[in-house]
N, C-alpha and C positions, 0 to 999 in steps of 0.2 A: 504494500499499500504505500502510496506516494503521501509526503508528507506536505502539509499546506501551510506556508510562510506568512505570518502576520507580521513581518519587518515592514516599515514604512517603504513606499515605493520611491524608487530614485526622483529627485526632484530636478527638474532642467530649469536654469536659469532663466527667468522673464526676458523675452527679447531673444532667445535662440531656439533653435530645433535641434533634438538628438537625432542622429543616423547611427544605426547599427545596434550593437547591444551596448548593455549600460558599461560593459568592461573595454569597449573601444574605446571612449572617452573622446568622442567626435561630435564636439559641438559646433556648429556654424551659426551666423547671425540670422534671424528671420527674415525673410524675405515681405518687405513692406507692400501693402496693396497699391496699385498703379492708380493714379487719381485720373480717371478718365473724364471727370467734370472740369479739371483746368484745361485738359485737351480740348474739350468742345468749347470752353469759354476763349481759347485762344485761336481756334478755328473762326467761330463768330466774331471775333476782334479783328481779324485779317480781313475776313469777307467785309465787315462794315467799314473798315479803313479805306478798301477800294471802292466804296458806294456800291458794293455787287449785293443783287437780290439771290435768295436762294435757288431762283431758275438759273440766274447766271452762273452761280457756281457750279450748280447741277450741270449745266451744259458744260462748263469748261473741264470738269471732273469725270463727266459721264456717269455721276451718280444720281440717285433718285432724289427729288425734292424732299420726300419722308426721310430716305437715311441720314441726309444732312441735318434735318430738324433733330432727329433722335441722337444723332454724335454731337451736335452742339449744346442740346440740353442735358447730355449724358444718361440718356435713356436706354442706349445701346454702345455695346462695347466694340470699337471700330476694328475691322481686319486689317493687317498692314497694308494690304493692297488698296483698303479705301484712303488709309491716311496717306500712302505713295501718292496716290491721285488728286487728292485734296492738296497737298504739298506743291505737286507739279502746277495744279490749277492755279494756285495763289502765287507761285514763283519762289517758293521760299524753301530753304534746304528741308529734307526730311527728319534731319536730325533735331533741327530748330521744334518741329512740331511734337515729337517723341519726346524730348526733353521734359515737356509738361507734365507729362505722367509722373514724373519724379521730383516735381517741385517743392513739395511739402516733405520730402524723406529728409530725415535728419542723417548726420554723418555718422 
């Protein structure tokens, strides 16, 4: 018969994730959630700075008006292909848009 251990479970420090068995001692920082709302705000800001309507950005990016609305309002997690299309349509580097998902992460 196996014995049941009543020892306290191993605790993982807050802000880290444990991989492997407890004896592996492999702790890595937890990955913060991406801020897609900040990305949407930046896309809307870039669009409005140019005086573009949703339809104009949709035509330039070949994305539907509904998709752009959902991305701008943070209701939809955009695909990398959508962000790529928006960056090209707006004439800004892709990395400038992608950086917005990490804007509130602490070092």
